[in-house]
C-alpha positions in Angstrom: 1.0 -24.2 7.3 3.3 -21.4 8.9 1.9 -17.8 8.4 3.5 -16.5 5.3 3.4 -12.9 6.7 5.5 -13.7 9.6 8.2 -15.4 7.3 7.8 -12.4 5.1 8.4 -9.9 8.3 11.5 -12.1 9.5 13.1 -12.0 6.1 12.4 -8.3 6.1 14.4 -7.5 9.4 17.2 -9.5 8.2 17.3 -7.8 4.9 17.1 -4.3 6.6 19.9 -5.4 9.3 22.1 -6.1 6.5 21.7 -3.3 4.4 21.4 -0.4 7.3 22.4 -1.8 10.6 23.0 1.9 11.6 21.3 5.2 11.0 22.7 5.7 7.2 19.3 6.4 5.8 18.5 8.7 8.4 21.9 10.6 7.8 21.2 10.6 4.1 17.6 11.8 4.6 18.8 14.8 6.6 21.3 15.8 4.2 18.9 16.0 1.2 15.3 16.8 2.9 15.2 20.3 2.0 15.8 19.0 -1.8 13.0 16.4 -1.8 9.8 16.8 -3.9 6.8 17.6 -1.5 4.5 14.6 -0.8 0.7 14.4 -1.6 -2.2 13.3 0.6 -3.3 10.0 -0.3 -6.3 10.1 1.8 -7.3 13.6 0.5 -6.9 12.0 -3.2 -9.1 9.0 -2.1 -11.7 11.0 -1.0 -11.8 13.3 -4.3 -10.8 11.3 -7.4 -13.7 9.2 -9.0 -13.0 5.8 -8.2 -11.2 6.0 -5.1 -8.5 3.3 -6.4 -5.0 2.8 -5.5 -3.8 0.9 -8.3 -1.1 -1.6 -7.4 2.3 -2.2 -9.4 3.5 -5.8 -8.4 5.4 -8.5 -10.7 4.4 -11.5 -8.3 2.9 -12.4 -5.2 3.4 -15.4 -2.9 -0.4 -16.4 -3.3 -0.4 -16.0 -7.1 3.1 -16.5 -8.4 4.2 -14.9 -11.3 1.5 -12.2 -12.3 3.4 -9.9 -14.8 7.1 -10.9 -14.4 8.4 -8.5 -16.9 6.5 -5.5 -16.3 8.2 -2.1 -16.3 7.3 0.4 -13.8 8.1 3.3 -16.2 5.5 2.1 -18.5 2.6 1.0 -16.0 2.8 4.1 -13.8 2.1 6.4 -16.4 -0.7 4.2 -17.6 -2.2 4.2 -14.1 -2.0 8.0 -13.9 -3.7 8.5 -17.3 -6.2 6.0 -16.3 -7.3 7.6 -13.3 -5.5 6.3 -10.4 -6.4 8.3 -6.9 -2.7 6.8 -5.7 -0.5 4.2 -6.8 1.0 1.4 -4.7 4.5 0.2 -5.5 5.5 -3.1 -4.3 9.2 -3.0 -3.4 9.8 -6.1 -1.5 12.2 -8.5 -3.8 12.1 -11.8 -2.4 8.4 -12.2 -2.5 6.9 -9.7 -4.8 9.4 -9.5 -7.4 9.9 -5.4 -6.7 12.8 -3.1 -6.0 13.3 0.2 -4.3 14.3 1.7 -7.5 10.8 0.9 -8.9 9.4 3.7 -6.5 12.2 5.7 -7.4 11.2 5.6 -10.9 7.6 5.9 -10.1 8.3 9.2 -8.2 9.3 10.8 -11.6 6.4 9.8 -13.6 3.3 10.1 -11.2 3.0 13.8 -11.2 0.7 15.0 -8.2 -0.5 11.1 -7.8 0.1 10.0 -4.5 2.6 7.1 -4.1 2.2 4.3 -1.6 5.3 2.2 -0.5 4.0 -1.1 0.0 6.3 -3.2 1.8 6.9 -4.7 5.4 7.7 -2.1 7.4 9.6 -3.3 10.6 12.1 -0.8 11.2 12.3 3.2 11.2 15.1 3.2 8.6 12.3 1.6 5.9 10.3 4.9 6.6 13.4 7.5 6.2 14.3 5.4 3.1 10.7 5.5 1.6 10.6 9.4 1.9 13.8 9.7 0.0 12.5 7.6 -2.6 9.4 9.8 -2.9 6.5 8.1 -1.3 3.6 10.0 0.1 2.4 7.3 2.2 3.7 4.0 3.9 1.9 0.6 4.7 2.0 -0.2 8.6 0.8 -4.1 9.0 -0.8 -4.4 12.7 -0.2 -8.0 12.5 3.4 -7.6 12.4 4.2 -4.6 14.5 3.6 -4.1 18.4 0.9 -1.2 19.8 3.9 0.8 20.5 5.8 0.3 17.0 2.5 1.2 15.2 2.1 4.7 17.0 5.9 5.2 16.6 6.0 4.6 13.0 2.9 6.3 12.4 4.4 9.4 14.1 7.6 9.2 12.1 5.7 9.3 8.7 3.9 12.2 9.7 7.1 14.0 11.1 8.5 13.4 7.4 5.5 14.5 5.6 3.8 11.3 4.7 0.7 9.5 5.7 0.1 5.9 6.8 -2.3 3.4 5.7 -2.6 0.9 8.7 -3.7 -2.6 7.8 -5.4 -5.3 9.8 -7.0 -8.8 9.0 -8.7 -9.6 12.3 -11.1 -7.3 14.1 -8.7 -8.1 17.3 -6.1 -5.9 15.9 -7.7 -2.7 16.3 -6.7 -3.1 19.8 -3.1 -2.5 18.6 -4.3 0.8 17.4 -4.0 3.7 20.0 -4.4 6.7 17.7 -6.5 7.9 14.5 -4.8 6.4 11.5 -5.1 8.6 8.4 -6.6 5.6 6.7 -7.6 2.2 7.9 -7.3 -0.9 5.6 -9.0 -4.2 5.8 -6.9 -6.9 4.1 -9.4 -9.5 2.6 -6.3 -12.2 1.9 -5.9 -14.7 4.8 -1.9 -14.8 4.7 -2.4 -18.2 6.3 -4.3 -19.9 3.7 -3.8 -17.2 0.6 -7.7 -17.3 0.4 -9.2 -13.9 -0.6 -12.7 -13.0 -0.1 -14.3 -9.2 -0.3 -16.9 -10.3 2.0 -14.3 -10.1 4.8 -14.4 -6.3 4.4 -18.2 -6.4 4.3 -18.2 -8.4 7.6 -15.9 -6.2 9.4 -17.0 -2.8 8.4 -19.9 -2.5 11.2 -17.0 -2.9 13.7 -14.7 -0.2 12.2 -14.4 3.3 13.4 -17.1 5.4 11.5 -14.8 8.8 11.3 -12.1 6.7 9.7 -11.3 6.7 5.7 -11.7 3.0 5.2 -9.7 1.1 2.5 -10.6 -2.3 1.3 -7.5 -4.4 0.0 -7.2 -7.5 -1.9 -9.7 -9.6 -3.7 -11.3 -7.0 -5.6 -11.8 -8.4 -9.2 -14.9 -6.6 -10.8 -16.5 -3.1 -10.4 -19.4 -4.8 -8.8 -17.1 -5.9 -5.9 -16.0 -2.3 -5.7 -19.5 -0.7 -5.8 -20.5 -3.0 -3.0 -17.7 -2.0 -1.0 -18.4 1.5 -1.4 -22.1 1.1 -0.4 -21.1 -0.4 2.6 -18.7 2.3 3.5 -15.4 2.0 2.0 -13.7 5.0 0.3 -10.7 3.6 -0.9 -9.8 0.6 -2.8 -6.3 -1.2 -3.3 -6.4 -3.3 -6.7 -3.3 -5.0 -8.2 -3.8 -8.3 -9.7 -7.2 -7.4 -11.5 -5.1 -4.8 -13.5 -1.6 -6.4 -13.5 -2.8 -9.9 -15.1 -4.1 -8.1 -18.2 -1.8 -6.6 -21.1 -2.6 -3.0 -20.5 -3.2 -2.4 -16.6 -4.0 1.4 -17.3 -6.6 0.7 -19.7 -8.1 -2.0 -17.6 -8.2 0.4 -14.8 -9.8 3.3 -16.8 -12.6 0.8 -17.8 -13.1 -0.2 -14.2 -13.5 3.3 -13.1 -15.8 4.1 -15.9 -18.0 1.0 -14.6 -18.2 2.5 -11.0 -18.9 6.0 -11.2 
């Protein structure tokens, strides 16, 4: 099986080139920057909010197919905020996840001081400019699809624009690509070649991760017990989507999840 992550990244490069082949996003950002709302530190929120959960809004995924196909971001994000999310992640990829940039723009108006992570496949600076325009406080940088220079450049660009970066690895060898101290370091428990998820993957890698970095476990967290095991191992943040979005009331499920872990 070809690696789905590489397919998604290749499609994303084509999409971005078609939408913004030049610097339109940058020029738009410059024109309105002073009027944009302030960002909020996702790292600080993960450290200070009970549960440390990044609650994710997504309608489908390549591995699970349709999860909540008719989900309305205007209904789910307020539920997440009221349920106690430390941050909200919004999938904006359309082809593979059923998201849209407008989902993030709507979430910005409803999240209050809860930081928003733009969950997408960043392959060009234009996407980072666009993330700031849409109201993101943080972006995702995936080590597997970026070079060491791109990772550092995009991390620095996010900082210049007042955002943070969640840098994601799956394999311990990808740490060699990160030549800076990330705001947050994520471990993806999903193998995107096989779609298999296993929270033990984070447990196996944690001893090899930098001890002075805020660690985030991503994917495959299904129960409060999973979260507690990961927290005991050294993780501070927990990105969870399907466990909430596969239920009729994602926010209520989140609240029960947090109550069972604090």
